[in-house]
Every structure is written in C-alpha cells, then in structure tokens.
PLY file of the C-alpha trace (Angstrom):
ply
format ascii 1.0
element vertex 330
property float x
property float y
property float z
element edge 329
property int vertex1
property int vertex2
end_header
117.79 135.26 283.92
115.02 137.82 284.49
112.95 138.84 281.45
112.52 142.49 282.37
110.35 143.27 279.32
107.77 140.62 280.31
107.94 141.63 283.98
107.41 145.30 283.08
104.37 144.41 280.96
102.84 142.38 283.78
103.42 145.23 286.23
101.76 147.70 283.82
98.78 145.33 283.73
98.49 145.47 287.52
99.67 141.92 288.23
100.28 141.79 292.00
102.46 138.67 291.79
104.69 140.39 289.25
104.88 143.48 291.48
105.91 141.37 294.48
108.53 139.60 292.37
109.86 142.94 291.11
110.23 144.34 294.62
112.13 141.20 295.64
114.37 141.78 292.61
115.17 145.40 293.47
115.90 144.49 297.10
118.46 141.88 296.06
122.15 142.74 296.27
123.29 140.18 293.69
125.08 141.95 290.81
122.94 140.27 288.12
119.77 141.19 290.03
120.96 144.79 290.42
121.50 145.00 286.65
118.05 143.55 285.96
116.45 145.89 288.52
118.06 148.90 286.88
116.77 147.81 283.47
113.27 147.19 284.86
113.07 150.60 286.52
114.24 152.24 283.32
111.48 150.50 281.35
108.87 151.78 283.81
110.33 155.26 284.30
107.44 157.04 282.56
104.69 155.22 284.46
102.77 156.22 287.57
103.62 159.92 287.80
100.09 160.71 288.99
100.14 158.39 292.02
100.01 160.13 295.40
102.81 159.05 297.74
102.10 159.43 301.44
104.61 158.84 304.23
103.16 157.85 307.59
104.92 157.58 310.94
103.80 157.44 314.54
104.71 156.85 318.13
104.90 153.26 319.44
101.46 151.84 320.22
99.62 154.53 318.27
97.98 151.96 316.00
99.68 152.63 312.65
98.72 149.27 311.15
95.14 149.55 312.42
94.87 153.05 310.98
96.32 152.01 307.61
93.92 149.08 307.35
90.87 151.24 308.13
92.07 154.11 305.94
93.03 151.78 303.09
89.65 150.03 303.17
87.88 153.40 303.06
89.89 154.35 299.97
89.29 151.06 298.14
85.55 151.41 298.82
85.53 154.67 296.86
87.29 153.00 293.94
90.95 153.76 294.61
93.80 151.25 294.44
96.14 151.38 297.45
99.66 150.03 297.93
101.23 149.85 301.39
104.99 149.62 301.88
105.58 148.80 305.54
109.17 149.10 306.75
109.98 146.71 309.57
112.94 147.34 311.90
115.83 144.91 311.55
117.78 143.53 314.46
121.18 145.14 314.94
122.48 141.75 316.13
121.02 139.18 313.75
119.93 141.47 310.92
116.55 139.72 310.87
113.08 141.29 310.75
109.67 139.97 311.80
107.84 141.40 308.74
104.47 140.94 310.44
102.64 143.93 309.01
100.47 141.83 306.68
99.14 139.86 309.63
98.17 143.13 311.33
96.14 144.20 308.27
94.27 140.97 307.42
91.22 142.56 305.77
93.21 144.98 303.63
95.63 142.20 302.64
92.71 140.28 301.11
91.36 143.31 299.23
91.97 142.87 295.47
92.47 146.64 295.13
95.21 146.74 297.76
98.80 145.55 297.89
100.84 145.23 301.10
104.57 144.66 301.10
106.64 144.54 304.31
110.36 145.19 303.87
113.27 145.03 306.36
115.01 148.31 307.16
118.35 146.41 307.31
121.14 148.98 307.73
119.20 151.88 306.22
118.43 154.85 308.45
115.57 157.32 308.26
112.73 154.90 309.01
112.75 153.51 305.47
114.44 150.62 303.67
117.38 150.85 301.28
115.15 150.37 298.23
111.94 152.08 299.35
112.18 154.66 296.54
112.34 151.92 293.93
109.44 150.06 295.53
107.35 153.24 295.42
108.14 153.65 291.72
107.10 150.06 291.00
103.80 150.41 292.88
103.02 153.60 291.01
103.86 151.92 287.70
101.46 149.09 288.60
98.62 151.61 288.60
98.07 152.17 292.30
96.49 155.55 293.02
98.08 155.87 296.45
101.31 154.48 297.86
101.43 154.57 301.67
104.90 154.26 303.21
104.74 153.21 306.86
108.06 154.04 308.52
109.73 152.22 311.39
108.65 154.76 314.02
108.94 158.32 315.24
112.39 159.84 315.57
114.58 162.59 314.23
115.79 160.36 311.39
112.22 159.79 310.18
112.57 162.99 308.15
114.13 160.83 305.41
110.66 159.72 304.27
109.85 163.31 303.28
112.49 163.01 300.55
110.48 160.32 298.75
106.81 161.15 299.35
104.38 163.93 298.47
102.74 164.24 301.89
103.90 163.28 305.37
101.37 162.26 308.02
102.26 161.97 311.70
100.02 159.69 313.75
99.81 160.27 317.51
97.89 158.83 320.44
95.93 160.84 323.02
98.43 162.03 325.63
99.44 164.98 327.75
102.16 167.56 327.40
104.96 165.04 327.96
104.35 163.53 324.54
104.38 166.97 322.97
107.91 167.37 324.36
108.87 163.92 323.14
108.09 164.57 319.49
111.05 166.62 318.31
110.92 169.80 316.29
112.52 168.15 313.27
109.63 165.79 312.61
107.05 168.45 313.50
108.51 170.72 310.84
107.98 168.19 308.05
104.52 166.96 309.10
101.79 168.07 306.70
99.03 166.53 308.78
98.95 165.40 312.40
96.28 162.79 313.16
95.44 162.04 316.78
94.24 158.43 316.68
92.01 156.54 319.15
89.60 159.48 319.36
86.74 157.34 320.63
85.15 156.14 323.85
86.89 157.16 327.05
89.82 158.61 325.10
87.74 161.03 323.03
88.15 163.98 325.41
91.89 163.36 325.77
92.23 163.11 321.99
90.52 166.44 321.51
92.80 168.07 324.06
95.86 166.56 322.37
94.68 167.79 318.97
94.27 171.29 320.42
97.79 171.12 321.91
99.32 170.19 318.57
97.24 172.71 316.67
98.65 175.37 318.99
102.19 174.06 318.55
101.83 174.17 314.76
100.83 177.82 314.95
104.23 178.59 316.48
106.09 177.14 313.52
106.96 179.40 310.63
104.58 178.92 307.70
106.25 176.96 304.90
106.14 178.16 301.28
104.80 174.76 300.19
101.68 175.13 302.36
98.37 176.92 301.75
96.50 178.69 304.53
95.51 176.27 307.30
98.36 173.78 306.82
99.91 171.95 308.48
96.89 171.03 310.57
95.90 168.59 313.34
92.79 166.38 313.25
91.21 163.66 315.38
90.57 160.20 313.91
89.51 156.79 315.12
90.74 153.76 313.25
88.46 151.63 315.45
85.14 153.16 314.36
86.25 155.04 311.24
85.36 158.54 312.40
87.49 161.31 310.98
89.01 159.20 308.20
87.04 160.95 305.46
88.03 164.36 306.85
91.69 163.29 306.91
91.46 162.16 303.28
89.80 165.43 302.25
92.62 167.37 303.94
95.23 165.28 302.08
93.46 165.84 298.76
93.10 169.57 299.38
96.81 169.95 300.14
97.82 167.77 297.18
95.57 169.74 294.79
96.98 173.07 296.02
100.55 171.88 295.58
99.82 170.62 292.06
98.17 173.90 291.05
100.91 176.05 292.60
103.81 174.14 291.02
105.12 172.92 294.39
104.27 169.30 293.52
106.37 169.24 290.34
109.27 171.12 291.95
109.27 168.73 294.91
109.25 165.67 292.65
112.16 167.10 290.65
114.20 167.75 293.77
113.46 164.26 295.07
114.63 162.77 291.78
117.90 164.71 292.05
118.32 163.51 295.64
117.70 159.90 294.56
120.34 160.29 291.84
122.89 161.71 294.30
122.22 158.90 296.79
122.68 156.26 294.09
126.00 157.80 293.01
127.21 157.85 296.62
126.09 154.26 297.24
127.75 153.13 294.01
131.05 154.75 294.93
130.98 153.11 298.36
130.26 149.73 296.74
133.20 150.13 294.37
135.43 151.11 297.26
134.42 147.96 299.15
134.83 145.76 296.06
138.51 146.70 295.60
140.45 144.10 297.62
143.46 146.35 298.15
141.38 149.31 299.27
139.27 147.04 301.49
142.43 145.82 303.28
143.70 149.36 303.55
140.39 150.54 304.99
140.42 147.70 307.51
143.99 148.46 308.59
143.35 152.19 308.90
140.15 151.44 310.79
142.16 149.53 313.39
144.66 152.40 313.57
141.84 154.86 314.20
140.30 152.60 316.85
143.67 152.31 318.62
144.29 156.04 318.48
147.26 155.79 316.11
145.54 157.86 313.41
142.79 160.44 313.27
139.57 159.55 311.42
140.01 162.57 309.13
143.57 161.70 308.13
142.75 158.01 307.64
139.78 158.83 305.43
141.89 161.25 303.39
144.48 158.52 302.82
141.87 156.06 301.57
140.34 158.63 299.23
143.77 159.66 297.90
144.56 156.02 297.10
141.18 155.61 295.42
141.80 158.73 293.32
145.19 157.42 292.29
143.71 154.09 291.20
140.92 155.71 289.21
143.09 158.43 287.73
141.05 161.19 289.33
0 1
1 2
2 3
3 4
4 5
5 6
6 7
7 8
8 9
9 10
10 11
11 12
12 13
13 14
14 15
15 16
16 17
17 18
18 19
19 20
20 21
21 22
22 23
23 24
24 25
25 26
26 27
27 28
28 29
29 30
30 31
31 32
32 33
33 34
34 35
35 36
36 37
37 38
38 39
39 40
40 41
41 42
42 43
43 44
44 45
45 46
46 47
47 48
48 49
49 50
50 51
51 52
52 53
53 54
54 55
55 56
56 57
57 58
58 59
59 60
60 61
61 62
62 63
63 64
64 65
65 66
66 67
67 68
68 69
69 70
70 71
71 72
72 73
73 74
74 75
75 76
76 77
77 78
78 79
79 80
80 81
81 82
82 83
83 84
84 85
85 86
86 87
87 88
88 89
89 90
90 91
91 92
92 93
93 94
94 95
95 96
96 97
97 98
98 99
99 100
100 101
101 102
102 103
103 104
104 105
105 106
106 107
107 108
108 109
109 110
110 111
111 112
112 113
113 114
114 115
115 116
116 117
117 118
118 119
119 120
120 121
121 122
122 123
123 124
124 125
125 126
126 127
127 128
128 129
129 130
130 131
131 132
132 133
133 134
134 135
135 136
136 137
137 138
138 139
139 140
140 141
141 142
142 143
143 144
144 145
145 146
146 147
147 148
148 149
149 150
150 151
151 152
152 153
153 154
154 155
155 156
156 157
157 158
158 159
159 160
160 161
161 162
162 163
163 164
164 165
165 166
166 167
167 168
168 169
169 170
170 171
171 172
172 173
173 174
174 175
175 176
176 177
177 178
178 179
179 180
180 181
181 182
182 183
183 184
184 185
185 186
186 187
187 188
188 189
189 190
190 191
191 192
192 193
193 194
194 195
195 196
196 197
197 198
198 199
199 200
200 201
201 202
202 203
203 204
204 205
205 206
206 207
207 208
208 209
209 210
210 211
211 212
212 213
213 214
214 215
215 216
216 217
217 218
218 219
219 220
220 221
221 222
222 223
223 224
224 225
225 226
226 227
227 228
228 229
229 230
230 231
231 232
232 233
233 234
234 235
235 236
236 237
237 238
238 239
239 240
240 241
241 242
242 243
243 244
244 245
245 246
246 247
247 248
248 249
249 250
250 251
251 252
252 253
253 254
254 255
255 256
256 257
257 258
258 259
259 260
260 261
261 262
262 263
263 264
264 265
265 266
266 267
267 268
268 269
269 270
270 271
271 272
272 273
273 274
274 275
275 276
276 277
277 278
278 279
279 280
280 281
281 282
282 283
283 284
284 285
285 286
286 287
287 288
288 289
289 290
290 291
291 292
292 293
293 294
294 295
295 296
296 297
297 298
298 299
299 300
300 301
301 302
302 303
303 304
304 305
305 306
306 307
307 308
308 309
309 310
310 311
311 312
312 313
313 314
314 315
315 316
316 317
317 318
318 319
319 320
320 321
321 322
322 323
323 324
324 325
325 326
326 327
327 328
328 329
C-alpha cells in the first residue's frame, strides 16, 4: 500500500526517485493505484504554482531532443531546475513504446538539477500522454522551475498541449515554402514562439530565410488578446553550438512576465484547471460505462449492429446512454 503522506513529503523535498515513483503511480490504471494517485495529487495541490510550463513540438528530424538538452543545460547553468516530460508514440499494433528520450539527452539526464521522464502516449491523442497533466503537477510540486513537455510531433492534434502549458514553442528546421504549407494553421495559431533550429554552418542562410518566411506568416494572423506587441515571433537557434538559446529564453520570460502582469496567466491557468476537471469527469463516466458488464455487452452488440449497417451510430449511442440513465436513476 502506498504511503502518500511520505511520498508527498519526499517530492516536496525534491527527491527525484520519489518523483519518478509518483509518476509511475499516476500512470497506473489499477484501481488502488488510481485512489492513491488521487490522494497524492490532492496533498500536493497547493505546490508549484510558480513553475513555468512550456510545451514544445516540432517536425520530424528537427532535433527536439538535441534542442531540449542544450536548452536545459543552459537553464541549469543559470541556477534553474528543469523537468522534461517526453511523450513517446505508442505502436497502434502492440501498444509498446521505445521510450528512448533519455538516451538522446545523456548530459542533461546526468545533471542533478534536471529530471527527464519519457512516457508512452498509449491511446491518448493530442501529442501528450493520458496523465501528462498530473505529471506536470508533480514536477512543479517537486520544485522544478520549468517543466518542458515534448510532444509526439507536429500535427493538428498537437494543439492539446496548449491546454496544459503556459507557453507553446514550435521547433522547425530550415526549409523552403513547402514546409510552410505543411505546418497547418491550427498549430500556427497556438504557437507563442517559433524557433528555426540548425541555424549554423551551411544551413545558416536557409534558416534565416525560413525565419523570415514564418515571421511574415505570423503577421497575417490576427493578434491574440493574450499576446503583447511583437508576439508570436520567430527566431533562429542552433542546438549544436548554442547560439540563439539565450535570446529564445529571454523571449519566453518576456511573454510570461507580460501575461502574469496582465492577468492572462492566472485566467489561463483557471481555464486549464476547469478543462482538466471536465476531462476527468468524462473519463470517469466512460470507465464506469465499461465496468458495467451488462452495458459492456450491450455496447459490444450494438457496435456489431452499427458495423453491419443494422443500426445507425447515433441511435445505438442513444440506446446505450438511455440504459445507463435508467440504471443510475438519471
């Protein structure tokens, strides 16, 4: 049985082993573990409100892990504690994940002021894992100043990470106009900062052109009420030689400070908390629906009827929900 009081105290003290154990606990689907995880999160609910939460996504091959390692090391050198939650895609066939992000950040993984935790995406959509919100809360409670959430990869569904972070950073590689077409409007609209990586050597000129292309594209988007003048913006960085990393950090700090002072930060956090609550209610209802043997059989039978064309999805769903209401007295 998990002693949540002791585990919470160790997390407050910054114990990385306790933090890793707690994240394993919240990711478990066992009923007793879910109960312990809920108790643990409740004990730590008041901790870590000041931590900055940054979502980071990027196109394949852009060097997300290399960037995070270089960026994280720069932050720990100036005295900050950094947690990295790296979401690894799960196989749709086997359900397994490689979880190799730690091996791609060997120096940062050894840094005593950093914590790296890879997690499988499993069936969760949006580039994040099912319990990423809870993992963020635990890292913040452990005293980390920044929590970086590395998503699976660029796509329309990546917008989910914006519902659990304070800033969203989009990492891109030097490319021509084709890539500009490939990154959809949805993700462009939520990006607070676009960083064109690999801005060094032979790619420096291409990186500068790409940055200019994105800066122009951002000008065409309607200015958002949560942004000060000059945001969102595009910058060049090089994870290989470290150039531009300090400018990127200054831009993140400037935007975060403006949002705190303007009240946007607190309003965004409140809305995210409400969204988390609504998602938990929905997930809980679905779990109860699946746990009822009679409803599970009914759902399976109606699913076959829908697949065979004997019933419409809308009517079948209505029948299941009506039966559920009858059982619960709704």
